[in-house]
Phi, psi and omega in degrees: 000346186256358189227069175232138164266020171301135184076359175265090190266138183262118185255345171233168172291328176302312180300314183294323191259022178294148176307313183238083188278351180256141184296328178294326178298312176298322175294316179299311178306304186301321182294323178289321173301320181298308182302324182292312185273336185242305185308297186299316180294328188281313188251343179286137178292165174304317176299316182300308182293315181288319195262340183244299188286319189292302181303322179298313182296313177298314179295318180298324170301315185294311182300325174298314178305308181296329181289337180292317186268340177253321175288317189265333183258337179077032174237122180292129176227129165255011186247030180307308180308313180290331178285328177295322176294321176308307181303322189281317181296317186297308182301318183293316184290316181302318181306312186281329177288316182244071183300328187278354175274144183300142191289334176296325179287323179281341169302310181292316180295331180301333185289342185286323174298321181291319182298319175301317184289320175300314176297323180292319176280348178276356185299323176297342186298347178287330192251333185233157181210175173064234187296326184284318174304316179302317179288325178286320176293326177300321173296327176291322175301323187279327180291309177298330173298320181294320183294321181305322189256336182258000174245103186295331186293333186294319183255023175056039169061031175296141178287338176279337186076019183257160179267125177254108178279118176280163181288129177225143188248164172217108189061039178070016175249124178301123175249340166226163187100182185284345176271352176292124176278155176306328177300307177309307181302315182293320183290325174292320186294314182296323176290328184290310186296314176298322173300313184283337171296306178308314183295314177297329179287323171295328175289316179285336172266014176246204190284335175292316183301319181296327178297304176311316180286335172292315179298325175290312178297325175178104195287334179294309183297322183296321176293315175299336184273000175105005174291121181275113192297308185299321174299317179296313178296322183295318179299317185295311180305305174312299176308310179301322176291321170316308184292320181301312181303315176301321182289333179283319184294316183282337177295309179294327185264328187246351175241302170296315177079026180116174181128190194265116183291341181285339177271333184274342187234041184260188191300324180301319177303319182301306183291337181289312178300316175301318174297328181287331174289320175299316182282316181297309179144131176284143173081023191217125174288311180299333178291336179298318182292316178302313178293314182298323179301313187294306189285338173269351179270320188300318180291327176295318177297309174309315183287306190251330186295310185287320186291332183288332176272005175095009174254106189278121180233129174300159173299315178292324174301308177312314187292304181308312173305312178303313182299318184294324181289318180300314174307311183295325183288323180290322177288327191288310187296316183297330177278309188274310189211092187293344186270353168082199189287337176287329175290323174290330172293324179293308180310317181299314179295321180299325179292327177283331176286337181254008181291137024256029179242065177280134181239000000 
């Protein structure tokens, strides 16, 4: 009775095609944003913000990028970690070459460098698909990993080969570096993620998004309808890599605060984000948040939750349990609900709209 659209009349086409056509959805989004932007910074502990919320936002953004090319366009990519690394190194080089430019500008600009690399490695997508395309993107992952280690110019010839994040400020408030507080970094990251989510939602609900989904459903039919496959697929790879590049930049500058990118953006990271997309839901932006929330929370529960309840678990045992849990979830969703948690959320909302007569 609380989730009904009765009496909410649509007077324009734009209102009928809105992303959130029901008033309750818009109120829910406003409450979520209020909690994220006000309640959590005021009452959340330092550990909760730095170890739960910041990783959740970073992985949500990375999963969003992969979902654009895999969920919406139907092109398999296993190079997500490498494209994130391109964004991290691009942001690092831009920051050191142009130190007086605001760091947020370079974080967003780093996505364009990653988009160019993603479009380059997306060229084979016109001729190959499925398993062969996955192998091609996997080759991109290994090649870019090699570049991260073997090209000293990328990390400014540092002896450790690590990215050293300098301190940068916004309105005289440190947002990167050792003096930046977790709350400040969280708020900056939240603003970036919300802004890019809004951009992605508008793109995917428009002509470009319909082009991606037509290519995903049947590329030959899409070509017969007048869709040019090569520009469409390259645009999907570029847009996906842009989001992954920004995710890599914020991971290194707003979460890690520096470190060896070769370890942070390896093949394991690519598979981790792919699992988030599969469990959260292919072809769904909200599924990116569901998958990131679940897979980023499980290791923390195993590491800190069980010991707090008096259940001692070794680090290796916790890692094995995490692998078993994620693997079981993937098998479950592939068999029972291939569209992931996002589809379960849609079913629950539909039942609420028809309550007390759910079918």
